[in-house]
PDB file of N, CA, C and O in Angstrom, chain B, residues numbered from 101:
ATOM      1  N   MET B 101     -42.771  17.085  30.137  1.00  0.00           N
ATOM      2  CA  MET B 101     -42.080  18.294  29.785  1.00  0.00           C
ATOM      3  C   MET B 101     -41.181  17.990  28.594  1.00  0.00           C
ATOM      4  O   MET B 101     -40.218  17.236  28.736  1.00  0.00           O
ATOM      5  N   PRO B 102     -41.465  18.547  27.440  1.00  0.00           N
ATOM      6  CA  PRO B 102     -40.629  18.273  26.272  1.00  0.00           C
ATOM      7  C   PRO B 102     -39.281  18.993  26.355  1.00  0.00           C
ATOM      8  O   PRO B 102     -39.199  20.147  26.775  1.00  0.00           O
ATOM      9  N   VAL B 103     -38.254  18.299  25.954  1.00  0.00           N
ATOM     10  CA  VAL B 103     -36.914  18.882  25.878  1.00  0.00           C
ATOM     11  C   VAL B 103     -36.337  18.557  24.513  1.00  0.00           C
ATOM     12  O   VAL B 103     -36.760  17.598  23.867  1.00  0.00           O
ATOM     13  N   HIS B 104     -35.376  19.349  24.074  1.00  0.00           N
ATOM     14  CA  HIS B 104     -34.840  19.121  22.731  1.00  0.00           C
ATOM     15  C   HIS B 104     -33.530  18.355  22.723  1.00  0.00           C
ATOM     16  O   HIS B 104     -32.946  18.162  21.657  1.00  0.00           O
ATOM     17  N   GLY B 105     -33.048  17.913  23.879  1.00  0.00           N
ATOM     18  CA  GLY B 105     -31.805  17.151  23.865  1.00  0.00           C
ATOM     19  C   GLY B 105     -31.424  16.629  25.228  1.00  0.00           C
ATOM     20  O   GLY B 105     -32.125  16.854  26.215  1.00  0.00           O
ATOM     21  N   GLU B 106     -30.306  15.930  25.273  1.00  0.00           N
ATOM     22  CA  GLU B 106     -29.829  15.303  26.507  1.00  0.00           C
ATOM     23  C   GLU B 106     -29.424  16.308  27.572  1.00  0.00           C
ATOM     24  O   GLU B 106     -29.545  16.019  28.763  1.00  0.00           O
ATOM     25  N   PHE B 107     -28.951  17.468  27.179  1.00  0.00           N
ATOM     26  CA  PHE B 107     -28.406  18.420  28.146  1.00  0.00           C
ATOM     27  C   PHE B 107     -29.453  18.883  29.154  1.00  0.00           C
ATOM     28  O   PHE B 107     -29.150  19.012  30.340  1.00  0.00           O
ATOM     29  N   GLU B 108     -30.673  19.134  28.702  1.00  0.00           N
ATOM     30  CA  GLU B 108     -31.723  19.608  29.596  1.00  0.00           C
ATOM     31  C   GLU B 108     -32.379  18.477  30.376  1.00  0.00           C
ATOM     32  O   GLU B 108     -33.081  18.739  31.353  1.00  0.00           O
ATOM     33  N   ARG B 109     -32.175  17.258  29.981  1.00  0.00           N
ATOM     34  CA  ARG B 109     -32.821  16.132  30.646  1.00  0.00           C
ATOM     35  C   ARG B 109     -32.397  16.032  32.108  1.00  0.00           C
ATOM     36  O   ARG B 109     -33.235  15.760  32.969  1.00  0.00           O
ATOM     37  N   ASN B 110     -31.126  16.244  32.406  1.00  0.00           N
ATOM     38  CA  ASN B 110     -30.656  16.196  33.785  1.00  0.00           C
ATOM     39  C   ASN B 110     -31.277  17.323  34.607  1.00  0.00           C
ATOM     40  O   ASN B 110     -31.618  17.117  35.772  1.00  0.00           O
ATOM     41  N   ASP B 111     -31.428  18.512  34.020  1.00  0.00           N
ATOM     42  CA  ASP B 111     -32.046  19.629  34.732  1.00  0.00           C
ATOM     43  C   ASP B 111     -33.470  19.288  35.137  1.00  0.00           C
ATOM     44  O   ASP B 111     -33.903  19.633  36.236  1.00  0.00           O
ATOM     45  N   MET B 112     -34.192  18.622  34.268  1.00  0.00           N
ATOM     46  CA  MET B 112     -35.568  18.243  34.550  1.00  0.00           C
ATOM     47  C   MET B 112     -35.625  17.232  35.696  1.00  0.00           C
ATOM     48  O   MET B 112     -36.484  17.341  36.571  1.00  0.00           O
ATOM     49  N   VAL B 113     -34.730  16.260  35.700  1.00  0.00           N
ATOM     50  CA  VAL B 113     -34.681  15.260  36.769  1.00  0.00           C
ATOM     51  C   VAL B 113     -34.373  15.934  38.096  1.00  0.00           C
ATOM     52  O   VAL B 113     -35.025  15.643  39.099  1.00  0.00           O
ATOM     53  N   GLU B 114     -33.396  16.824  38.122  1.00  0.00           N
ATOM     54  CA  GLU B 114     -33.042  17.536  39.355  1.00  0.00           C
ATOM     55  C   GLU B 114     -34.207  18.383  39.856  1.00  0.00           C
ATOM     56  O   GLU B 114     -34.480  18.417  41.056  1.00  0.00           O
ATOM     57  N   HIS B 115     -34.884  19.056  38.954  1.00  0.00           N
ATOM     58  CA  HIS B 115     -35.991  19.928  39.332  1.00  0.00           C
ATOM     59  C   HIS B 115     -37.082  19.147  40.061  1.00  0.00           C
ATOM     60  O   HIS B 115     -37.531  19.560  41.131  1.00  0.00           O
ATOM     61  N   PHE B 116     -37.507  18.033  39.495  1.00  0.00           N
ATOM     62  CA  PHE B 116     -38.577  17.265  40.116  1.00  0.00           C
ATOM     63  C   PHE B 116     -38.107  16.541  41.372  1.00  0.00           C
ATOM     64  O   PHE B 116     -38.904  16.335  42.288  1.00  0.00           O
ATOM     65  N   ALA B 117     -36.851  16.154  41.441  1.00  0.00           N
ATOM     66  CA  ALA B 117     -36.324  15.482  42.635  1.00  0.00           C
ATOM     67  C   ALA B 117     -36.300  16.424  43.831  1.00  0.00           C
ATOM     68  O   ALA B 117     -36.451  15.982  44.969  1.00  0.00           O
ATOM     69  N   GLU B 118     -36.112  17.718  43.586  1.00  0.00           N
ATOM     70  CA  GLU B 118     -36.112  18.687  44.681  1.00  0.00           C
ATOM     71  C   GLU B 118     -37.472  18.781  45.356  1.00  0.00           C
ATOM     72  O   GLU B 118     -37.550  19.098  46.543  1.00  0.00           O
ATOM     73  N   TYR B 119     -38.546  18.511  44.620  1.00  0.00           N
ATOM     74  CA  TYR B 119     -39.900  18.619  45.156  1.00  0.00           C
ATOM     75  C   TYR B 119     -40.444  17.291  45.676  1.00  0.00           C
ATOM     76  O   TYR B 119     -41.514  17.264  46.284  1.00  0.00           O
ATOM     77  N   MET B 120     -39.738  16.209  45.454  1.00  0.00           N
ATOM     78  CA  MET B 120     -40.186  14.895  45.920  1.00  0.00           C
ATOM     79  C   MET B 120     -39.553  14.600  47.274  1.00  0.00           C
ATOM     80  O   MET B 120     -38.339  14.720  47.439  1.00  0.00           O
ATOM     81  N   SER B 121     -40.374  14.218  48.230  1.00  0.00           N
ATOM     82  CA  SER B 121     -39.816  13.883  49.540  1.00  0.00           C
ATOM     83  C   SER B 121     -39.061  12.563  49.443  1.00  0.00           C
ATOM     84  O   SER B 121     -39.428  11.678  48.670  1.00  0.00           O
ATOM     85  N   GLY B 122     -38.013  12.446  50.231  1.00  0.00           N
ATOM     86  CA  GLY B 122     -37.230  11.212  50.245  1.00  0.00           C
ATOM     87  C   GLY B 122     -36.113  11.150  49.222  1.00  0.00           C
ATOM     88  O   GLY B 122     -35.521  10.090  49.022  1.00  0.00           O
ATOM     89  N   HIS B 123     -35.810  12.283  48.560  1.00  0.00           N
ATOM     90  CA  HIS B 123     -34.735  12.330  47.569  1.00  0.00           C
ATOM     91  C   HIS B 123     -33.830  13.521  47.843  1.00  0.00           C
ATOM     92  O   HIS B 123     -34.295  14.578  48.270  1.00  0.00           O
ATOM     93  N   ALA B 124     -32.557  13.351  47.599  1.00  0.00           N
ATOM     94  CA  ALA B 124     -31.588  14.438  47.728  1.00  0.00           C
ATOM     95  C   ALA B 124     -30.883  14.627  46.392  1.00  0.00           C
ATOM     96  O   ALA B 124     -30.693  13.676  45.633  1.00  0.00           O
ATOM     97  N   VAL B 125     -30.502  15.866  46.118  1.00  0.00           N
ATOM     98  CA  VAL B 125     -29.777  16.194  44.890  1.00  0.00           C
ATOM     99  C   VAL B 125     -28.383  16.673  45.287  1.00  0.00           C
ATOM    100  O   VAL B 125     -28.246  17.493  46.194  1.00  0.00           O
ATOM    101  N   THR B 126     -27.354  16.169  44.617  1.00  0.00           N
ATOM    102  CA  THR B 126     -25.982  16.545  44.946  1.00  0.00           C
ATOM    103  C   THR B 126     -25.500  17.686  44.054  1.00  0.00           C
ATOM    104  O   THR B 126     -26.086  17.954  43.005  1.00  0.00           O
ATOM    105  N   LYS B 127     -24.433  18.349  44.475  1.00  0.00           N
ATOM    106  CA  LYS B 127     -23.824  19.395  43.653  1.00  0.00           C
ATOM    107  C   LYS B 127     -22.834  18.810  42.660  1.00  0.00           C
ATOM    108  O   LYS B 127     -22.765  19.256  41.515  1.00  0.00           O
ATOM    109  N   HIS B 128     -22.064  17.810  43.093  1.00  0.00           N
ATOM    110  CA  HIS B 128     -20.977  17.286  42.270  1.00  0.00           C
ATOM    111  C   HIS B 128     -21.074  15.775  42.080  1.00  0.00           C
ATOM    112  O   HIS B 128     -20.051  15.123  41.867  1.00  0.00           O
ATOM    113  N   GLY B 129     -22.253  15.210  42.149  1.00  0.00           N
ATOM    114  CA  GLY B 129     -22.417  13.760  42.052  1.00  0.00           C
ATOM    115  C   GLY B 129     -22.659  13.271  40.638  1.00  0.00           C
ATOM    116  O   GLY B 129     -23.607  12.525  40.393  1.00  0.00           O
ATOM    117  N   TRP B 130     -21.814  13.681  39.706  1.00  0.00           N
ATOM    118  CA  TRP B 130     -21.989  13.290  38.304  1.00  0.00           C
ATOM    119  C   TRP B 130     -21.659  11.818  38.104  1.00  0.00           C
ATOM    120  O   TRP B 130     -20.695  11.301  38.668  1.00  0.00           O
ATOM    121  N   VAL B 131     -22.473  11.151  37.291  1.00  0.00           N
ATOM    122  CA  VAL B 131     -22.278   9.746  36.948  1.00  0.00           C
ATOM    123  C   VAL B 131     -22.305   9.642  35.428  1.00  0.00           C
ATOM    124  O   VAL B 131     -23.184  10.211  34.781  1.00  0.00           O
ATOM    125  N   GLN B 132     -21.355   8.925  34.864  1.00  0.00           N
ATOM    126  CA  GLN B 132     -21.329   8.746  33.413  1.00  0.00           C
ATOM    127  C   GLN B 132     -22.401   7.743  33.044  1.00  0.00           C
ATOM    128  O   GLN B 132     -22.357   6.595  33.486  1.00  0.00           O
ATOM    129  N   SER B 133     -23.373   8.168  32.230  1.00  0.00           N
ATOM    130  CA  SER B 133     -24.471   7.278  31.869  1.00  0.00           C
ATOM    131  C   SER B 133     -24.103   6.410  30.670  1.00  0.00           C
ATOM    132  O   SER B 133     -24.262   5.191  30.724  1.00  0.00           O
ATOM    133  N   TYR B 134     -23.620   7.010  29.603  1.00  0.00           N
ATOM    134  CA  TYR B 134     -23.113   6.269  28.446  1.00  0.00           C
ATOM    135  C   TYR B 134     -22.373   7.244  27.546  1.00  0.00           C
ATOM    136  O   TYR B 134     -22.730   8.418  27.446  1.00  0.00           O
ATOM    137  N   GLY B 135     -21.351   6.743  26.906  1.00  0.00           N
ATOM    138  CA  GLY B 135     -20.547   7.605  26.042  1.00  0.00           C
ATOM    139  C   GLY B 135     -19.945   8.756  26.817  1.00  0.00           C
ATOM    140  O   GLY B 135     -19.293   8.553  27.842  1.00  0.00           O
ATOM    141  N   SER B 136     -20.163   9.962  26.329  1.00  0.00           N
ATOM    142  CA  SER B 136     -19.647  11.147  27.015  1.00  0.00           C
ATOM    143  C   SER B 136     -20.738  11.866  27.802  1.00  0.00           C
ATOM    144  O   SER B 136     -20.529  12.983  28.277  1.00  0.00           O
ATOM    145  N   ARG B 137     -21.899  11.232  27.942  1.00  0.00           N
ATOM    146  CA  ARG B 137     -23.020  11.866  28.641  1.00  0.00           C
ATOM    147  C   ARG B 137     -22.996  11.543  30.122  1.00  0.00           C
ATOM    148  O   ARG B 137     -22.795  10.396  30.520  1.00  0.00           O
ATOM    149  N   CYS B 138     -23.203  12.563  30.925  1.00  0.00           N
ATOM    150  CA  CYS B 138     -23.205  12.400  32.382  1.00  0.00           C
ATOM    151  C   CYS B 138     -24.483  12.983  32.963  1.00  0.00           C
ATOM    152  O   CYS B 138     -25.051  13.927  32.414  1.00  0.00           O
ATOM    153  N   VAL B 139     -24.927  12.420  34.066  1.00  0.00           N
ATOM    154  CA  VAL B 139     -26.121  12.886  34.762  1.00  0.00           C
ATOM    155  C   VAL B 139     -25.837  12.966  36.253  1.00  0.00           C
ATOM    156  O   VAL B 139     -24.881  12.367  36.746  1.00  0.00           O
ATOM    157  N   LYS B 140     -26.671  13.708  36.963  1.00  0.00           N
ATOM    158  CA  LYS B 140     -26.602  13.758  38.424  1.00  0.00           C
ATOM    159  C   LYS B 140     -27.897  13.146  38.952  1.00  0.00           C
ATOM    160  O   LYS B 140     -28.867  13.868  39.182  1.00  0.00           O
ATOM    161  N   PRO B 141     -27.928  11.837  39.146  1.00  0.00           N
ATOM    162  CA  PRO B 141     -29.170  11.207  39.578  1.00  0.00           C
ATOM    163  C   PRO B 141     -29.503  11.564  41.024  1.00  0.00           C
ATOM    164  O   PRO B 141     -28.600  11.747  41.840  1.00  0.00           O
ATOM    165  N   PRO B 142     -30.802  11.665  41.348  1.00  0.00           N
ATOM    166  CA  PRO B 142     -31.179  11.911  42.735  1.00  0.00           C
ATOM    167  C   PRO B 142     -30.863  10.697  43.600  1.00  0.00           C
ATOM    168  O   PRO B 142     -30.855   9.563  43.122  1.00  0.00           O
ATOM    169  N   ILE B 143     -30.604  10.950  44.871  1.00  0.00           N
ATOM    170  CA  ILE B 143     -30.263   9.880  45.805  1.00  0.00           C
ATOM    171  C   ILE B 143     -31.473   9.601  46.691  1.00  0.00           C
ATOM    172  O   ILE B 143     -31.925  10.499  47.401  1.00  0.00           O
ATOM    173  N   PRO B 144     -32.008   8.385  46.669  1.00  0.00           N
ATOM    174  CA  PRO B 144     -33.123   8.070  47.575  1.00  0.00           C
ATOM    175  C   PRO B 144     -32.625   8.012  49.016  1.00  0.00           C
ATOM    176  O   PRO B 144     -31.590   7.408  49.297  1.00  0.00           O
ATOM    177  N   LEU B 145     -33.361   8.639  49.922  1.00  0.00           N
ATOM    178  CA  LEU B 145     -32.947   8.705  51.316  1.00  0.00           C
ATOM    179  C   LEU B 145     -33.572   7.613  52.174  1.00  0.00           C
ATOM    180  O   LEU B 145     -33.123   7.385  53.297  1.00  0.00           O
ATOM    181  N   ARG B 146     -34.573   6.950  51.681  1.00  0.00           N
ATOM    182  CA  ARG B 146     -35.249   5.924  52.479  1.00  0.00           C
ATOM    183  C   ARG B 146     -34.803   4.550  52.111  1.00  0.00           C
ATOM    184  O   ARG B 146     -35.277   3.572  52.689  1.00  0.00           O
TER     185      ARG B 146
END
């Protein structure tokens, strides 16, 4: 899925994590990846 920048990249990760079994998505689980960029990585449940 092509995206034009960092902002949509997290949305794409969350979208696919919702459909993958064994992963949970948080509402407020932001993690600073580098610089001023933050992501909400999926949490593996297994």
